[in-house]
C-alpha positions as CSV (number, residue, x, y, z in Angstrom):
1,X,25.4,23.3,11.4
2,X,24.5,19.5,11.6
3,X,25.4,17.7,8.6
4,X,22.0,16.1,8.0
5,X,20.5,19.6,8.2
6,X,23.0,20.9,5.6
7,X,22.3,18.0,3.3
8,X,18.4,18.6,3.8
9,X,18.9,22.4,3.0
10,X,21.2,21.5,0.0
11,X,18.7,19.2,-1.5
12,X,15.3,20.9,-1.0
13,X,16.2,23.6,-3.7
14,X,14.3,24.9,-6.9
15,X,16.5,26.2,-9.7
16,X,16.3,29.9,-9.7
17,X,16.3,30.4,-13.5
18,X,13.3,29.6,-15.6
19,X,15.3,28.0,-18.3
20,X,16.8,25.2,-16.0
21,X,13.3,24.5,-14.6
22,X,11.8,24.3,-18.0
23,X,14.7,22.1,-19.4
24,X,14.0,19.7,-16.4
25,X,10.3,19.7,-16.8
26,X,10.7,18.7,-20.4
27,X,13.1,16.0,-19.7
28,X,10.9,14.5,-17.0
29,X,8.0,14.5,-19.5
30,X,10.1,12.7,-22.1
31,X,11.5,10.2,-19.5
32,X,8.0,9.0,-18.1
33,X,6.5,9.0,-21.6
34,X,9.2,6.6,-22.8
35,X,9.0,4.3,-19.9
36,X,5.2,4.3,-19.7
37,X,5.1,4.6,-15.8
38,X,1.8,4.3,-14.1
39,X,0.9,6.1,-10.9
40,X,1.2,6.0,-8.0
41,X,4.9,5.4,-7.9
42,X,7.1,4.5,-4.9
43,X,9.8,7.0,-3.5
44,X,12.4,4.6,-4.7
45,X,11.1,4.9,-8.1
46,X,11.1,8.7,-8.1
47,X,14.6,8.5,-6.7
48,X,15.9,6.3,-9.6
49,X,14.3,8.4,-12.3
50,X,15.1,11.7,-10.7
51,X,18.8,10.5,-10.5
52,X,18.7,9.5,-14.2
53,X,17.3,13.0,-15.1
54,X,20.0,14.7,-13.2
55,X,22.8,12.7,-14.7
56,X,21.5,13.2,-18.3
57,X,21.2,16.9,-18.0
58,X,24.4,17.1,-16.1
59,X,22.7,19.2,-13.5
60,X,23.8,19.6,-9.8
61,X,22.5,16.9,-7.5
62,X,21.2,19.6,-5.1
63,X,18.2,19.6,-7.4
64,X,17.6,15.9,-7.0
65,X,14.4,16.5,-4.9
66,X,13.2,19.0,-7.4
67,X,13.5,16.4,-10.0
68,X,11.5,14.0,-7.9
69,X,8.6,16.4,-7.9
70,X,8.7,16.7,-11.6
71,X,8.9,13.0,-12.2
72,X,5.9,12.5,-9.9
73,X,4.0,15.2,-11.7
74,X,4.5,13.5,-15.0
75,X,3.3,10.2,-13.8
76,X,0.0,11.9,-12.8
77,X,-0.4,14.2,-15.8
78,X,-2.3,12.1,-18.1
79,X,-4.8,11.4,-15.2
80,X,-5.2,14.9,-14.0
81,X,-5.8,16.2,-17.4
82,X,-8.8,13.8,-17.8
83,X,-10.5,15.0,-14.6
84,X,-13.1,17.9,-15.1
85,X,-12.0,21.3,-13.7
86,X,-15.0,21.2,-11.3
87,X,-13.7,18.0,-9.8
88,X,-10.1,19.6,-9.0
89,X,-8.9,21.8,-6.3
90,X,-6.2,24.4,-6.4
91,X,-4.4,24.7,-3.0
92,X,-2.2,27.8,-2.5
93,X,-0.1,28.4,0.7
94,X,-0.8,31.4,2.7
95,X,2.8,32.5,2.6
96,X,2.2,33.7,-1.0
97,X,0.3,36.7,0.4
98,X,2.0,40.0,1.0
99,X,2.3,39.8,4.6
100,X,2.4,43.5,5.4
101,X,-0.4,44.6,3.2
102,X,-2.8,41.7,3.0
103,X,-6.5,42.6,3.7
104,X,-7.6,38.9,3.8
105,X,-9.1,37.3,6.8
106,X,-8.3,33.9,8.4
107,X,-10.9,31.2,9.3
108,X,-10.9,27.5,9.9
109,X,-10.6,26.9,6.1
110,X,-7.5,29.1,5.7
111,X,-7.2,32.5,4.1
112,X,-10.1,34.3,2.5
113,X,-8.8,36.6,0.0
114,X,-10.1,40.2,0.0
115,X,-9.3,40.8,-3.6
116,X,-6.8,43.7,-2.8
117,X,-4.5,42.9,-5.7
118,X,-1.5,43.3,-3.4
119,X,-0.2,39.8,-4.4
120,X,-0.7,37.2,-7.0
121,X,-3.3,35.2,-5.0
122,X,-6.3,36.9,-6.2
123,X,-5.5,36.7,-9.8
124,X,-4.6,33.0,-9.6
125,X,-7.9,32.4,-7.7
126,X,-9.8,34.1,-10.3
127,X,-8.1,32.1,-13.2
128,X,-8.8,28.8,-11.3
129,X,-12.4,29.6,-10.3
130,X,-13.4,30.8,-13.8
131,X,-12.4,27.4,-15.0
132,X,-14.6,25.7,-12.3
133,X,-11.8,24.8,-9.6
134,X,-12.6,24.6,-6.0
135,X,-9.9,26.8,-4.4
136,X,-8.3,26.9,-0.9
137,X,-5.5,29.1,0.5
138,X,-4.5,26.9,3.4
139,X,-1.8,24.6,4.7
140,X,-1.6,20.8,5.1
141,X,-2.3,17.5,3.5
142,X,-5.2,16.6,5.9
143,X,-7.6,19.1,4.3
144,X,-7.0,17.4,0.9
145,X,-7.5,13.9,2.3
146,X,-10.6,15.0,3.8
147,X,-12.0,16.5,0.8
148,X,-11.1,13.5,-1.4
149,X,-12.8,11.1,1.2
150,X,-15.9,13.1,1.2
151,X,-16.1,12.9,-2.5
152,X,-15.8,16.6,-3.1
153,X,-12.7,16.5,-5.4
154,X,-10.8,14.0,-7.5
155,X,-7.5,15.8,-8.2
156,X,-5.1,18.4,-6.7
157,X,-3.0,21.2,-8.1
158,X,-0.9,22.1,-5.2
159,X,1.6,24.9,-4.5
160,X,3.8,24.4,-1.5
161,X,7.5,24.6,-0.3
162,X,9.7,21.6,-1.2
163,X,9.7,20.3,2.3
164,X,5.9,20.2,2.6
165,X,5.6,18.5,-0.9
166,X,8.1,15.9,0.3
167,X,6.2,15.3,3.6
168,X,3.0,14.9,1.7
169,X,4.2,12.3,-0.7
170,X,3.4,9.2,1.3
171,X,-0.2,9.9,2.5
172,X,-1.1,11.3,-0.9
173,X,0.5,8.4,-2.8
174,X,-1.3,5.8,-0.5
175,X,-4.6,7.5,-1.1
176,X,-3.9,7.5,-4.9
177,X,-4.7,11.2,-5.2
178,X,-3.9,12.6,-8.6
179,X,-1.8,15.6,-7.9
180,X,0.5,18.1,-9.4
181,X,3.0,19.8,-7.2
182,X,4.4,23.2,-8.0
183,X,7.1,24.1,-5.6
184,X,7.6,27.6,-4.2
185,X,10.9,29.2,-5.7
186,X,12.4,29.5,-2.2
187,X,11.5,28.4,1.4
188,X,10.2,30.6,4.1
189,X,6.8,31.4,5.8
190,X,6.3,34.9,4.4
191,X,6.3,36.7,1.0
192,X,7.5,33.7,-1.0
193,X,7.2,33.4,-4.8
194,X,6.0,31.0,-7.5
195,X,6.8,30.5,-11.1
196,X,3.5,32.0,-12.3
197,X,3.5,30.8,-15.9
198,X,4.2,27.2,-14.8
199,X,1.4,27.3,-12.3
200,X,-1.1,28.7,-15.0
201,X,0.0,26.0,-17.4
202,X,-0.9,23.4,-14.8
203,X,-4.3,24.9,-13.9
204,X,-5.2,25.2,-17.5
205,X,-4.2,21.6,-18.3
206,X,-7.0,19.7,-20.1
207,X,-7.2,16.8,-22.4
208,X,-9.5,14.0,-23.7
209,X,-9.0,10.3,-22.6
210,X,-11.3,7.5,-22.2
211,X,-9.5,6.4,-19.0
212,X,-11.0,8.8,-16.6
213,X,-10.4,7.7,-13.0
214,X,-13.4,6.3,-11.0
215,X,-14.3,8.4,-8.1
216,X,-14.5,5.9,-5.2
217,X,-16.4,8.2,-2.8
218,X,-19.0,9.0,-5.3
219,X,-19.4,5.4,-6.4
220,X,-19.7,4.4,-2.6
221,X,-22.7,6.7,-2.3
222,X,-24.1,5.2,-5.4
223,X,-23.8,1.8,-4.2
224,X,-25.3,2.7,-0.9
225,X,-28.4,4.0,-2.8
226,X,-28.9,0.4,-4.3
227,X,-30.1,-0.9,-0.9
228,X,-32.8,1.6,-0.2
229,X,-36.2,0.1,0.5
230,X,-37.4,1.0,-2.9
231,X,-34.6,-0.6,-4.7
232,X,-34.7,-3.7,-2.6
233,X,-38.4,-4.2,-3.5
234,X,-37.3,-4.7,-7.1
235,X,-35.7,-8.0,-6.1
236,X,-37.5,-8.9,-3.0
237,X,-41.1,-8.9,-4.1
238,X,-42.7,-11.3,-1.6
239,X,-44.7,-10.3,1.3
240,X,-44.0,-13.3,3.7
241,X,-41.5,-13.3,6.6
242,X,-38.7,-14.7,4.6
243,X,-38.7,-11.7,2.1
244,X,-39.3,-9.4,5.0
245,X,-36.3,-10.5,7.1
246,X,-34.2,-10.7,3.9
247,X,-35.0,-7.1,3.0
248,X,-34.2,-6.0,6.6
249,X,-30.8,-7.8,6.5
250,X,-30.0,-6.3,3.0
251,X,-30.9,-2.7,4.1
252,X,-28.9,-2.5,7.2
253,X,-25.3,-1.1,7.8
254,X,-21.8,-1.8,7.1
255,X,-19.4,-0.1,4.7
256,X,-20.7,-2.0,1.7
257,X,-17.2,-2.5,0.7
258,X,-17.7,-5.8,-1.1
259,X,-20.4,-4.6,-3.5
260,X,-18.2,-1.4,-4.0
261,X,-15.4,-3.4,-5.0
262,X,-17.5,-5.4,-7.4
263,X,-18.8,-2.3,-9.0
264,X,-15.3,-0.8,-9.3
265,X,-13.9,-3.7,-11.0
266,X,-16.8,-3.9,-13.6
267,X,-16.6,-0.2,-14.4
268,X,-12.9,-0.4,-14.8
269,X,-13.1,-3.1,-17.5
270,X,-16.6,-2.6,-19.1
271,X,-17.0,-0.4,-22.1
272,X,-20.8,-0.5,-21.7
273,X,-21.3,0.5,-18.1
274,X,-24.9,-0.4,-18.0
275,X,-26.7,0.8,-15.0
276,X,-28.8,-2.3,-14.5
277,X,-25.7,-4.6,-14.6
278,X,-24.0,-2.3,-12.1
279,X,-26.9,-2.4,-9.7
280,X,-27.3,-6.3,-10.1
281,X,-23.8,-7.2,-9.3
282,X,-23.9,-5.0,-6.2
283,X,-27.0,-6.9,-5.1
284,X,-25.5,-10.2,-5.8
285,X,-22.5,-9.7,-3.8
286,X,-24.4,-8.1,-0.8
287,X,-26.9,-11.1,-0.9
288,X,-23.9,-13.5,-0.4
289,X,-22.3,-11.3,2.2
290,X,-25.3,-10.9,4.3
291,X,-26.0,-14.6,3.9
292,X,-22.5,-15.5,5.4
293,X,-23.1,-12.9,8.2
294,X,-26.3,-14.5,9.3
295,X,-24.7,-17.9,9.3
296,X,-21.5,-16.8,11.1
297,X,-23.5,-15.1,13.8
298,X,-25.4,-18.4,14.4
299,X,-22.1,-20.4,14.4
300,X,-20.5,-17.8,16.8
301,X,-23.6,-17.3,19.0
302,X,-23.3,-13.5,18.5
303,X,-25.9,-11.3,20.1
304,X,-25.2,-8.0,18.2
305,X,-24.8,-7.0,14.6
306,X,-25.0,-3.3,13.3
307,X,-25.8,-2.3,16.9
308,X,-29.0,-4.4,17.0
309,X,-29.8,-8.0,17.8
310,X,-28.7,-10.6,15.4
311,X,-31.4,-12.4,13.3
312,X,-31.1,-15.6,15.2
313,X,-31.6,-13.9,18.5
314,X,-34.6,-11.9,17.4
315,X,-36.5,-14.8,15.5
316,X,-34.6,-18.0,16.3
317,X,-31.9,-20.2,14.6
318,X,-34.3,-22.0,12.2
319,X,-35.7,-18.6,10.8
320,X,-32.2,-17.2,10.6
321,X,-30.7,-20.4,8.7
322,X,-33.6,-20.2,6.3
323,X,-33.1,-16.4,5.6
324,X,-29.5,-17.1,5.0
325,X,-30.2,-19.8,2.5
326,X,-32.7,-17.7,0.9
327,X,-30.2,-14.8,0.3
328,X,-27.7,-17.3,-1.3
329,X,-30.4,-18.5,-3.7
330,X,-31.4,-15.0,-4.5
331,X,-27.8,-14.0,-5.3
332,X,-27.5,-17.0,-7.7
333,X,-30.9,-16.1,-9.2
334,X,-30.0,-12.5,-10.0
335,X,-26.6,-13.7,-11.3
336,X,-28.3,-16.2,-13.7
337,X,-30.6,-13.4,-15.1
338,X,-27.8,-10.9,-15.8
339,X,-28.3,-9.6,-19.4
340,X,-24.7,-10.7,-20.5
341,X,-23.3,-13.6,-22.6
342,X,-24.2,-17.0,-21.5
343,X,-20.5,-18.2,-21.4
344,X,-19.8,-15.1,-19.2
345,X,-22.6,-16.2,-16.8
346,X,-21.3,-19.8,-16.8
347,X,-17.8,-18.4,-15.8
348,X,-19.3,-16.4,-13.0
349,X,-21.2,-19.2,-11.6
350,X,-18.1,-21.4,-11.6
351,X,-16.1,-18.8,-9.9
352,X,-18.8,-18.0,-7.3
353,X,-19.5,-21.7,-6.4
354,X,-15.8,-22.4,-5.9
355,X,-15.5,-19.3,-3.7
356,X,-18.5,-20.5,-1.6
357,X,-16.8,-24.0,-1.2
358,X,-13.6,-22.4,-0.2
359,X,-15.2,-20.1,2.3
360,X,-17.0,-22.9,4.0
361,X,-13.7,-24.9,4.3
362,X,-12.1,-21.9,6.0
363,X,-15.2,-21.6,8.3
364,X,-15.1,-25.3,9.0
365,X,-11.4,-25.2,10.1
366,X,-12.3,-22.1,12.4
367,X,-15.2,-23.9,13.9
368,X,-13.1,-27.2,14.6
369,X,-10.3,-25.1,16.3
370,X,-12.9,-23.3,18.5
371,X,-14.9,-26.3,19.3
372,X,-12.0,-28.6,20.1
373,X,-9.9,-25.8,21.6
374,X,-7.0,-26.5,19.3
375,X,-3.9,-24.5,19.3
376,X,-2.8,-23.3,15.9
377,X,0.2,-21.5,14.3
378,X,0.2,-18.0,12.6
379,X,0.6,-20.0,9.3
380,X,-2.7,-21.9,10.1
381,X,-4.3,-18.7,11.1
382,X,-3.5,-17.0,7.9
383,X,-4.6,-19.8,5.8
384,X,-8.0,-19.4,7.4
385,X,-8.2,-15.8,6.8
386,X,-7.4,-16.4,3.1
387,X,-10.1,-18.9,2.8
388,X,-12.7,-16.8,4.7
389,X,-12.0,-13.2,4.2
390,X,-9.7,-13.5,1.2
391,X,-12.4,-15.5,-0.8
392,X,-15.2,-13.0,0.1
393,X,-13.2,-10.2,-1.3
394,X,-12.2,-12.4,-4.2
395,X,-15.8,-13.2,-5.3
396,X,-16.6,-9.4,-5.3
397,X,-13.6,-8.4,-7.4
398,X,-13.8,-11.2,-9.8
399,X,-17.5,-11.1,-10.4
400,X,-17.1,-7.5,-11.6
401,X,-14.1,-8.2,-13.5
402,X,-15.4,-11.3,-15.2
403,X,-18.7,-9.4,-16.3
404,X,-16.7,-6.5,-17.4
405,X,-14.6,-9.0,-19.5
406,X,-11.2,-8.5,-17.9
407,X,-8.1,-10.3,-19.4
408,X,-6.9,-13.5,-17.7
409,X,-3.7,-11.9,-16.5
410,X,-5.5,-9.3,-14.6
411,X,-7.8,-11.8,-13.2
412,X,-4.9,-13.7,-11.8
413,X,-3.5,-10.5,-10.2
414,X,-6.8,-9.7,-8.5
415,X,-7.1,-13.3,-7.2
416,X,-3.7,-12.9,-5.4
417,X,-4.4,-9.3,-4.5
418,X,-7.8,-10.5,-2.8
419,X,-6.0,-13.3,-0.9
420,X,-3.5,-10.9,0.7
421,X,-6.1,-8.2,1.2
422,X,-8.3,-10.6,3.0
423,X,-5.4,-11.7,5.3
424,X,-4.3,-8.1,6.0
425,X,-8.0,-7.0,6.6
426,X,-8.5,-9.9,9.2
427,X,-5.2,-9.1,10.9
428,X,-6.1,-5.4,11.2
429,X,-9.6,-6.3,12.5
430,X,-7.9,-8.5,15.3
431,X,-5.6,-5.7,16.3
432,X,-8.3,-2.9,16.2
433,X,-10.7,-5.1,18.4
434,X,-7.9,-5.7,20.8
435,X,-7.1,-2.0,21.2
436,X,-10.9,-1.2,21.6
437,X,-11.3,-3.6,24.5
438,X,-14.8,-4.8,23.9
439,X,-16.6,-5.7,27.1
440,X,-18.0,-8.8,25.5
441,X,-14.7,-10.0,24.0
442,X,-13.5,-13.6,23.9
443,X,-9.9,-14.9,23.3
444,X,-11.1,-16.4,20.2
445,X,-11.8,-12.9,18.8
446,X,-8.1,-12.6,18.4
447,X,-6.9,-15.6,16.3
448,X,-3.5,-13.9,15.0
449,X,-2.7,-13.0,18.7
450,X,-3.7,-16.6,19.9
451,X,-1.4,-18.0,17.3
452,X,1.4,-15.8,18.2
453,X,1.0,-16.5,21.9
454,X,1.1,-20.1,21.1
455,X,4.2,-20.0,19.0
456,X,6.1,-17.6,21.6
457,X,5.4,-20.1,24.5
458,X,7.3,-22.9,22.9
459,X,4.1,-24.7,22.0
460,X,2.9,-25.1,25.5
461,X,-0.9,-25.3,26.1
462,X,-1.3,-22.0,27.9
463,X,-4.4,-20.7,26.2
464,X,-7.0,-23.2,27.7
465,X,-6.2,-21.9,31.2
466,X,-6.3,-18.2,30.5
467,X,-9.1,-15.8,30.8
468,X,-9.4,-12.6,28.7
469,X,-7.6,-10.4,31.3
470,X,-4.7,-13.0,31.7
471,X,-4.6,-13.3,27.8
472,X,-4.1,-9.6,27.4
473,X,-1.3,-9.7,30.0
474,X,0.5,-12.5,28.4
475,X,0.3,-10.6,25.0
476,X,1.6,-7.4,26.4
477,X,4.3,-9.3,28.5
478,X,5.6,-11.0,25.5
479,X,5.3,-7.8,23.3
480,X,3.4,-9.6,20.7
481,X,1.4,-6.6,19.4
482,X,4.5,-5.3,17.3
483,X,4.8,-8.8,15.9
484,X,1.2,-8.7,14.8
485,X,1.7,-5.2,13.4
486,X,4.7,-6.6,11.3
487,X,2.6,-9.3,9.9
488,X,-0.1,-6.7,9.0
489,X,2.6,-4.5,7.3
490,X,4.0,-7.4,5.4
491,X,0.5,-8.2,3.8
492,X,-0.3,-4.5,3.1
493,X,3.0,-4.2,1.3
494,X,1.9,-7.5,-0.7
495,X,-1.3,-5.9,-1.6
496,X,0.5,-2.7,-3.1
497,X,2.9,-5.1,-4.9
498,X,0.1,-6.8,-6.6
499,X,-1.7,-3.6,-7.4
500,X,1.5,-2.3,-9.1
501,X,1.3,-5.2,-11.5
502,X,-2.1,-4.0,-12.7
503,X,-2.1,-2.1,-16.1
504,X,-5.7,-1.2,-15.7
505,X,-5.2,2.3,-14.3
506,X,-8.8,2.8,-13.3
507,X,-9.0,-0.2,-11.1
508,X,-5.3,0.2,-9.9
509,X,-6.1,3.8,-8.6
510,X,-9.5,2.9,-7.2
511,X,-8.0,0.0,-5.2
512,X,-5.2,2.1,-4.1
513,X,-7.9,4.4,-2.7
514,X,-9.7,1.6,-0.9
515,X,-6.4,0.5,0.5
516,X,-5.7,3.9,1.9
517,X,-9.0,4.2,3.5
518,X,-9.0,0.6,5.1
519,X,-5.5,0.5,6.3
520,X,-5.1,3.7,8.1
521,X,-2.3,3.5,10.7
522,X,-3.4,2.4,14.2
523,X,-1.3,3.5,17.1
524,X,-0.9,1.9,20.4
525,X,-3.7,3.7,22.0
526,X,-6.1,2.2,19.3
527,X,-6.6,5.5,17.5
528,X,-6.5,5.5,13.7
529,X,-4.1,8.2,12.2
530,X,-4.4,9.2,8.6
């Protein structure tokens, strides 16, 4: 047998006796409680604490992976117990059924239990469903990720073999899904067994805590509702063309990521959570965002936005500039009227105005480069990304945090996070657009690749003489896409490093969820992978 296979088989083991399992569970709980570790944690952290547990209890290291599962469970326990039963899902594997006598049927969602009582599945499902759980007897992490993304569930109690639990760790952690994993007592695809008492303990887990996680998908739907025609009429009351075009811009498309981030940061810190404040800060951020898009479209001479003609193409540049200016003024007007302390409004105004200045500085540098056909380095491109996209993210996060009265240390962490998130977001956009091969593309659409091409041609002025087809050929010839992907990964890692400094668990988990959604893996065919 291959040595790596032997090592794998020796590690993916669960203690056969209930006393050892319980002793390890108790020690994991004490260890995490003592260290006050916040989820999600890295595999390296799990490895370290699992090793400590094994050594302290003087248990065979063949149970190291089992110890990692227990450590992971304890980091999530306090979070899971605050989530209502009807927002949790119980996921059971099909291999728990009595294979020879099972009367259940299979469909696209997994096994539909027939209630024949020939195995434990029916009794377990009854217990969970009576409490309010959603239940599934199916295999695979993708189902869970899909349900979380849809906003159907907020936490998972999952039963699986050790190998499947190990494989699911990274995608589940990146999506910040609160999960308790209960491993099968032995591997195999048929007639497996579970520690029933342990599973029932986890299913019944309940507790009170004010730190209930925010449901990002549900809040996203709520934020989208703020921009219906009826809601917009509360702020845009005029009947002239300026108000009309402003309402049109505010009502159309996009992911509403910036107002969502502002709402998340406010709700994570505020003890008041007033609906009128939540709606107002979302409106403020979207006013600023839509104004910047109008002005950017003019400066870039863009013809399309949200699959329709840009405002300046439909109504002319003077009208578009005026509507953009109007939206900036409207954002400041709503901000000045927020029903919060005057000193907090002053702090918000100072932060927002500084961000506006920084964004225009970044846009100015970008315009100069394009107009004068200047060559630039990756360092210069990243600085522009920080000033433009990073500042737009920063103003959204900080507005919510300041109104919610976040502490200064968290404000500083969020500032740095916004910078690196903005850089990663822009690099990701450059790569995605390059893979998608838009028929209207221009070389200037790919600043990070332009910078890499410049740096990898020993500073020679090659760009001015290239058309898009030749530019693409040079990028591929010099194998620059992996270098751009490396830059992206560096800044994604930097994002997670900053989030790991946050002690506010609600915002930490929310932003982990946003990260998992935004930065899905993109392969060489331009297709996103979960």
